[in-house]
C-alpha angles and dihedrals in degrees: 000000000000119000096001092168089061094052115122129180114266123156093017127039136177111250126171088348094305134101108245139165111273116255090216105112089211088066105030122015119239091249095049100057094100093058091042091054091048092051093043090054097054096046091049087054103042107031093068088054099043111026115096145137118000108007125193122193108207115205089004102166104184093351093248094175095054093102089061101047102029094088093043103058143054098231139003126215115192118207133179142154114278089242096048115154091220101066129241109259095125100030121125093184139009119211143145105268090204089063132065109296116246096235134101121252117280093011098141142041098200132034120191116197110179121177091340114102094073089063095053112098093200106038099173091057088055094050090049090053092045089053090048098053091043119092113235108280091025120140133232113206114190149147134198134178128251113175095030140122125265111268139179088017139222085030095064108105115154153030119198134209120215085256094056093047092050091049094048090051100044090043089060096047103271132131110218108230101174130016114173133176113230103224127318141239093317091052093048094047090046089049094050092045094045090053093053095046093049088067093065111103118253100347099043094094095052092046092052091048091051094051092048096047090047090053090052093048088051091053099261089146097043108120107263087203132296110285085232090066107020129021120230109214095204109031121170088213147321138256120202140182120192137176131220110240 
C-alpha cells in the first residue's frame, strides 16, 4: 500500500468500539448509512478471522477497510481502475478489473472485493482471475448489493442472488464458507425511503437518519438467517467468504 502513514478513515469509522459507516455526507450519503453499517458489521466480524498473509484489495477506492485488516496481514496491495472516482493516493497498481489481472499465479493469500462485483461486466472472468492469483487455501472476502439503487453509473451492471454468487464462486474453483444476507425487507424499505427523503432540501438528512435509526431499533439489521441455511427473500445485499480449493 502506498502512503500508509497518510491513511485516514473515510467510509468506515470506529464509533463506540464498533465499526460503522461514517456520518460525514462527503463519505457516505445520508440515505446510505443503513447499508454502510450493515457492511461495516460483517467485515469487522469476518476480516479478523479470515485475512492473513499477502492481502490484495481490489477496487479499493480509499481503502476504507484498511483499519480492520492492516494488523492481520503481512502485506497490503491496493488496486483500482485508472479512472476511479476515489483518487489514487493509496494505489499500488491501476488496472481494468474486467481484464486479466497483472499478477502472477498464487501471489496472494487474501482478496477483499467490497462493493465491486456489481461494476464488473463479465463477473465469471473476474472470479477465475481471483482464483488464479490466490494461493491454494486463500480466502476471498466480499460483499455486493441486491435491492439497492444504481450507483457509479453507467458502470453498474448486475445484481446477484445468493444462488448466482455461489455458482460464480464454485465455477471458478472456490468453496463457499460463508454466505449471509445483509438485512431483509425492513432494511430494503428503510434504505429506499431514506434515499428519497435525503433529497428534500434542509430537512432531508435528518429525516433520512430518523428512518434508518428507527429501522435499526426495530431490528432491520438483525440477521435473517445465513443464506447457507435460510433464504431471505428481500435482501439489501450479500456478504460472502470463499476459499480457493
